[in-house]
N, C-alpha and C positions, 0 to 999 in steps of 0.2 A: 379866312374863307368861312362863310356861314352856311350851315345846312338847316333847312326847315323841316319840321315834322309834317307828314302828309295828313290831309283831312279829306273827308268825303262829303260832297255837297248833297247828294241824293242817296237814299238807301238802295244799294245794289247788292246782288248776291253772287255767290260762286265765282266763276271765272272773271266776271266783270269786276267784282270787288278786289280780287287778286291782282288784276291788271292795274287798277287805280292805286292800290297800296304798294305794289312793287315798283321799284325804279326800273326804267328801261335800260339804265346803265348799271350793270352789275358791279358790286364793290370790287370784284376781282379784276376789273379793267385797270390796266396800268400802262403808263408810258414806258417805252423801251429803256433798258438800263443805260444810264449816262445822260438821259434826257434832261434831268434837273440841272446838271452841271452845264450842259450846252445852252439851255435856256438862260440860266443865270448870266453866262458870259455874253449873251447876245442882247440882253435887255437894255433899253435906253436908261440913262441915269436920271432923267427928269421927265416930267409930264410935258406934253406938247403945248399945254396952256395951264396956267394956275387955276385949280378948281375954285369956283366961287363959294362952294360949301362942300361938306362931306357928301360923296356920291355913292350910290349903291346900284350895281348892275346885276341882273339875273342872267346867268349863263345856263341855257336850257338846251339839252341835247337828246331829247326823247326821239326814238325812231320807230316807225311802223313798217319800214322797208329795210334796205341795206344799212348796215351799221359800220361806220368807218372805224378802223383800228386807231386812227390818229385822234379820235375824240378825247381820249384820256390825255394825250399830249397837249391838245388844245386847251383843255381845262386847266392843266398845270400852268401853261404859258399865260393864259388870260388872268389867272389868279395872281401870279407873280408880277405880271405887267402892271396891274392895278396897285399891288402892294408896294413894289419898289419905287414906282414913280409918284405914289400918293394920289393918283388921278381918280381912283375909285376902289370900292370894295366889291369883289366878285362873290356873288352868292351862287354856288354850284348846286343846282337842284332841278330835278325833272318832275317835281310835285305839281300836278295840274292846279292844285288849290292856289298856287301863287298867281294864277291868272284871274282869280275871282276879284271883282271890283274893289273889295275892301283890302285885298292883299297886294294887288299890282301897283296900287298908288304909292307903295313904299319904295319903288324903284325909279331910277332916272332913265334907264334904258333896258331893253330886253335884247339879249344876244341869242340868236338861233345858231347853234354850233353844229353844223352837219346834221340837222334834223332831216328826216325823210318821211314822205307820205303824210297821211292824215293823223297827226300826232295828238289831236284832241279827241278823236273818236275811239270807241271800243273796237277791237278786232272782231271779225265775223264770228270766230269761235266763241268769244265772250257774249256776243249778242244773241247767239242761239240758246244760251242758257237763261235768257230773261223772258219774263212774261210781257204782255202788251204794255202794262202800266210802267214797268221798269224800262222798257225800250223808249217810251215817251220821255221818261225822266232823263235817260241817257242822252237823247236827242236834244232835250231842253238845255242840258248842261253844256253840250257842244256849242249851241247857239249863244249861250251866256258867255262862254270863254272867248269865242270869236269876237263878239261885240265888245267885250271888255278890252281885249288886245287892241282892236281897231280904235276904240275911244281913247285908249291910253296914248297911242301915237298921234292921232289927229288932234288930241287935246294939248299937245305941246311937248310930249316926251320923245324918246328915241327908240329906233329899232335898228339892229345890226344883224345882217345875215352873213354867215361864213360858209363857204363851199356849198354843201348840199342843201342849204336853206332854200334854194330854188328848185329842189327836188321834193317839195313839200306843199301840201294843200292844193292839189290839182283841181279839186272840186270846190274851191273857194276863190272865185274870180277876183274879189276885192284884194285878197292877199297877193295874188299874182300881179295885179296892177301896182300894188304898193312896192313889192320887192323888185319889180321891173322885168319879169319874164320867168319862164319855166325851163328847166333842164331839158335838153333834147339830144343827149348823148355826149360822149367824150372821145372824139377821134384820136385825141392826143392822150394816151394812157400814161399811167404814173411813171413808166420807165422811158418816156419819150423826152428828148431834149427839145425845149421850147424857148422862145424869146418873147418877152413881154415888154411893150413900149409904153411910154407915157404919152397920153393923148396930146397931140400938138396944141400948144397954147396953154397947157396946164402945168408946165414945168415949175412955175412958182406958186402954184395953188397950194394952200396949207395942207391939203389932203394928199398931195403928190410931190411936194417939194423935197422930201427925203430921198428921192431917187436922182435928184440933180439932173434930170432930163436924160438919164442913161437907161439903156435896156437892162432888164433882169434876164439872165440866162441860166437855166437850170432844168432839171427833170421834174415834171409835175403834170398831174392830170388837168387838162383844160377843157372846159365845157363849151358847147355851143347851145344857143337858146332859141326857143320858139315863142310864139305869141303868148302874152302881150309884149314881148321884147321889141323895143324900138329905141335904138341908141340916140335918136333925136329927142326923145321924151325924158331923158335923164341927163345928169351932168356926168359925162364920161371922164374917167380918170386914167384907166389902164386898158390896153387892148393886147390881144395876141398880135405879134408882128409877122404878117404873112411873107415878108421879104426875107426873114431870117428863120423861118420855121417850115418844116416839111408840110406842104399842102397837097401832097399826092396820096394821102392815107385814105383808106376806105372809111365810109361812114360820115364824110363831110357832106352835109346837106345844104349849107348856105353857099350861094354863088357870089355874094357881095363882099366876101372877106371881112365881114363885120362880126368879130368875135370879142365882145366886151369881156373884160376881166374884173374891173372894179368901177363902181359908179356911186353917185349920191343923188338924192332928190328930196325935195320938201314933200310932206304928206300931211295935208291939213295944216295945223300949227306946229306939227312935229317934223322930225328928220329921219330919213332912212339911208343907211350906208350898207353897201353890199360888196363883198370881195369873194371871188370864186376860188382863190388860192386856199389850200388847206387840206388837200388829200394826203400828201406825203408828210410824214412826221417832221422832216427837216424844215418845212415851212414855218414851224413854230419855234425854231431857233435861228431863223434867218434875220439878222439885225434890221434890215430895211423893211421886211414884211412886218415885223413886230412894230416898228415905228408907224407903218401904214395903218395897222389895226388900231394902234393907240390913238392916232389922229382921228380915224373914223369914229371910234367910240366916243372920244371927247367932243367931237363935233355933234354927234347924235345926242349926247347928253345936253349940249348947249354951252359948254365951257370954251370950246375952240371956235373962234370967229373965222368963218370961211363963206364966201359968197357962192351960192349954188344957183345956177341959172334956171333950173326947172323944179 
């Protein structure tokens, strides 16, 4: 696991500089006791596909809204997933400088691990401490980072979103289009039993074959999505099974029973994989979920061959 030193692109002062210098993920964040052992026992023994070369993946988990306690567990799981299988090296860092054009090129894929809200912008409190020139600098940097990320994916690299990655960048429509939709509540809370089914016809797809066509039944927070979500515009892999899940809960807004859980899509010359599982800690030591993440990451990198229809 590699950590990179933060750098500042523009000279900012006070709260703004502190925001950029400090990690949004405090060093004190830790996975629950026993997580390492559970993850180790659940990890696949080999990669889904042999890497064509050494791969490096940035795992980014900055939050400007709700911060999931399971982020620390996810970091550990993704680090060990890459290390044990040899599929990739995970670089765990919330340093925004990694998205600058000369730095992002070092990665094969970017993983947004439960990021929330506008993770490239300064918070209002920090902006209030800036003069007009500094504000313009801060806005310019946001535009630079956005363009850099989008050019990275469209140019042939990979993007992977886990759980709250769809609760991110509501004010950046191109991001919403890329990831495939925005979070619109979770009627099925973390303590609710749910059943997740493989999309019909996808039982042998390389990104879903690990489930052998069988449902996943467990307790997990399940999202519903709003525009630009359209399951016809992505390659759907997993959905909530309405026949085996409580559909009488308050807060269910969709009437079409279309609750996608995992999907993939091409984006320019690159690849985007998203899976909404990952709220509860035990998702990161579920053997089949880990294999699903691994396949999605390796496909996004470009090492796993898988036909995606959209």
